[in-house]
N, C-alpha and C positions, 0 to 999 in steps of 0.2 A: 410520493412522486418517484418515478424511475428515471435515473440519470444514466446516460451512456457516454463513454469517452475512451480514449486510447491510453495505452501504457507507454508513455513517452511523448515527446514532441512529434506531431504529425509528420509523416514522411513527405507530405506535399508542402509543408511549411517552408516558405522562402527564407525566412530568418531562422536561426538556430538557438536563439536565446529563450529562456523560460517565458518571458513576457510575450515573445512572438508566438510561442506554442499556445499559450492561454488564449490570445486573441484569435489565433487560427481555429482553435477548438470552438470558440464562440461563433465564428463566421461560418463554420460547418454545421451550425445548429445542434452542436453537442453541448453537454453541460457538466462534464467531468474530465479531469486529467490526472493521471497517476505519474508523478515525477519519478524517474528512474535514477537511483544513485549508483554510480560505480564506486569502487573502493579507493577514494582519494587518500593520499598520504597526508599526515600532519607534520608540521615542523615548528620549531620555536624561534621567535625573534625577540630581541630586546626592544623595549619602547624607546622612541625618540623623546627628546626633552619636551617637545610640544604635545606629545601624546600622554604624558603623565598627568593624571587627574581626569582624563577622559574615560568614557565608557567604550568598550571595544566595538560597539555597534557603529561607531563613526570612524573607525580606523580603516583607511583606504589602502589597498595593496599598491605597491610601487611598480609592480609589473604583473603581467597576466599569469606567469608561472608561480608567483608567490601565493595566489589564492586570496582568501578572505579570512578575517579574524572570526573564530568560532567560540573561543573561551579564553580564560586566563589561568596560567599556572602560578600559584602562590605557595611557595615552599613545596609541600607535596599535595596540596589541594587544588582541584580544578574548579574554577568559578565560572558558572554559565550565565550569570546575570549580566546582560549587555550594558546595564547602567552602572555597574560596580566601577568606581574610579580606579584606574590603573596606578599601582605604586611603582616606584623606580626600581625595586628589586623583583618585580613581577616579570614573567615571560608571557608574551602573547602567543597563543596557539593558533596557527594558520592552517586552514584546510585547503590543500592544493586543488583548486577547481576554478574553471573560468565561467561558472554560472553567474557570479556577480563579482564586483570589486570590493564591496563592503557589505556587512551584515544588514545594515538598515535598508538596503535595496529590497531585501526579501519582504520587509514590511510594506513597502509601496506596491510591490508586485502582488502581494496577498490582497491588498485593498482593491487593486485593479481586477483581480479574479472575482472577488465578491460583487463588484459593480457589474461585471459581465455575467454573473450567475454561473461561474464555473467552479464546481466543487473540487478542491485539491486534496489528493492523498499522495503518499510517497512510499516507494518500495526500497528497502535496504538492499545492499549488494546481494546477488542471488546465492553465492556460495557462503554459507554461514556454518560455523563449527563452534557451538556453545557446549559441546559434550565432551571436551577434553580439557586438559589443564596445561595448555601450551601457550607460546607467544601468539600463535594464530588466534586462539580463543580470546585473548586480551584485545587483539586487533578487531575481532568481530564485535566484541562488546562496545568498543569505542565507535565502531561504524554505526551500530544501532543508536548510540547516544547522539552522535553527530547528525545522523539522519533525523532524529527526533527534534533536535535543536533547529534544524533548517525548517522543518514543517511547522514548528512552534512559531518561528518568526513569520512564516507565511500565513499563520492563523488557519491552517488546514484542518482536515477532518481526521485522518487515521494514518498511522505508520504501519506498514505491512511488512512482516518478516517471516522467514523460516528460522529454524533453530539449530539443527545439527544433523550429523550423519552417523551411521553405525559402521565405522571402518577401523576401529581400534581392536587389534587382535589380542591386546592385553587386558581389555575390559569387556565385561558382558553388557548386553543391552540394558539390563537393570541398573548397572553401575553408571552407564552413560546417561540414562534417564535421570538418575539422581543428580548428576552434575548439571544437566540442563535445567532441572527444577531449581537448583541453587542459583544458577546464573540468571534465570528468569526472575527469581525472587529479588536478587540484587538489582536488576533493571527496574522492577516494579517499585522498589524503595527509592531508587534514583529518580524515577518519574514523579513520584509524590514530592520528594525533597526539592526538586527543581521546578515544581509547579508547571509541568508540561501539559498543555491543554489538549493536544490531539490524542485520540485513543490509541491504545497499544494493541495492534492486531496481529494475531498469529495465524498463518495461512496453512490450509490443508496442503500436503505435499503429494507429489505424483509418483514416488518410488518407495518400494518396501524397505529399502536400506536407508531411508531418511526419516527422522522423527517427524511426526505430524499427521497421524490418522485422526479421524474425527473424534474418537473417544479420548485420545491423548489430549487433544485441544480442549475438549469439554472439561477434562480433569484439571487442566491449567486454569480454566475460567473459574472453577469452583475454589481452587486453592488460592488464586490471586484474582480477586474481583476486578482488578484494573484491566485484565486481559479480555479481549473480545475476539470471537472466531471470525476468520475470513474464509469464505467458500470459493476456492478456485475449482470451478466445475470440470475443467480439463484434467486437473490433477486427480480429483476425486473419481472421475470416470475411469481413468487409467488404473488407479490404485484398487478399485473395486471391480476390475475386469468388465467394464461396460455396463454398469448397473443403471445408468440414467437413460431410460428409453421413453417412458410414458409420462404424462402430466403428473400422475400421482407420485412417481419417483422423485421428481423435482420438488413437488409440494411437500412431501415428507421431509426431505432434507432441509428445505427452507424453514419449515416449522421448527425443526430441531435447532437450527442456527438462530432463529428469532428468539427462542426461549433462553438463549445464553448471550444474546447480543445486547450491547450497551449503545443504543442509538441506531443509526442507519445501518442496514445490512450492506456489507461490502463484498462484492463478488468479482470474479474474473472469468472470462469465457474465450475459447478459441476452438478450432478444430484440433484433433489430436490423433496420433497413432501410438499404440501401446502394445506391449507383449508381456504376458505372464504377470500382470499387475504392476508393470513398470512403464512409465511414460517414455516414449522414444523421441518424439518430436512434436512440436505444435505446427498446425497447418492452417491455411485459410478455412473458414467455417464451411464453405461449400464443398471442400474436399475431404472433410473429416466425417467420421461416423457419428460423432456427437452433434445432435441437431438442436437448434435454438428454438424452434417453434413450440415444443412442449414447455420449455422454460418460460417463454412469453405468455403462454396460457396460464401457467401457474402463477406468475406475477400479477396478471390481470385479475385472477380469482382472489388472490390473497390481499392485493392492494397494499403491500408494504412500502415504506420508504427504503429504497435500495439503489445502489450504484452497481452498474455492470461495466467492467473495464475490459476492453478488447486487448488480449495478449496475442492475437493472431499476427502472423508476419505482415498482414495487410493493415494492421493498426487501425487508423481512422476509417479506412474503407469498410472494414468489418464492424466497426462501432456504428457507422451509419447504416449498414446492412441490418444489424440487430434492431436498431431504432425503427427502421422501415417495417421489418417483420412484426415488431411489437405493435406499431400503430395500425398495421393491416389486420392483425388478429383482433385488436380492440375494436376497430371499425366494424368488422364482421359480427362481433358479439353484440355491439350496440344496435346494428341493423336488425339482427335476429330478435333482440329483446323488443324493439319497437314493433316488429312484425307480429310477434306473439301477443303483444299488448293490444294491437288493433284487432286481431282475431278474437281475443277474449272479450273486448268491448262490443264487437259485432255480434257475438253469440248471446249477449245478455238481453 
């Protein structure tokens, strides 16, 4: 099954909550939504007397700016189990976000999404730096973990992230690669230790100065089996100077991705402008040089389970546009197949 959906709450959605977005996606006859995480700050609060002994899933924020409980700090350990009883000496880690007032709301929203057949994924903050040894790197690691905890509560499909940039004049690319590998290894262990159900997806990036060409990601998949590749076609098209033109180009890339993928193939698509192997900006699909029709044909021929997320500025409009193109190409192929079959039967 091929699913289409937007990267974020639809622009046309009257409400701005996550549940509003899921219901709007369903009403638009789409079947996927990629939640977009900004980089919310965390802060610590001490539990009230009536909160001691509770799990943090039921801790409700006292005001919208406080956010929601995401974990517990006990001594120097961060506890992510929402059912772990809170001790009086614990601190509750709050994620400053107005998505929900308490963690348990994610569980209800996730069930609603499944009932409406909307596949949920989530994208970490877009600026990630796991290739240095700075306070920012620690913040980025925490952002990946918090994003994973949110999608885990939603019982969603895949966490999508990039990993780092090459902008350290004191370190070579090889040294930055090693730091990234170590940090990904740390996250992979954390994933297992905390029984995170959603897949850990690493996305192809669109600039030469950012870690994430296809070979690097495949190398990560081999080193850490928990990793699955995410194909952002706009990024790949830019990075390879417009290599995706024919059906065979898309098919070859999808075959490579499928051979390393754990579960459903997760992709993103938009129009794009690039220069010298670097993405400049995303555009509506009709205005970009990257065309969706050959990808639609490749998907129809291969018949994979795949999700295509619209990262176009038009979000849900282009998600629906891709779905229409896909269905149009499929209808033509079916009609041609039936016509050929009739001809064959008539000639016998």
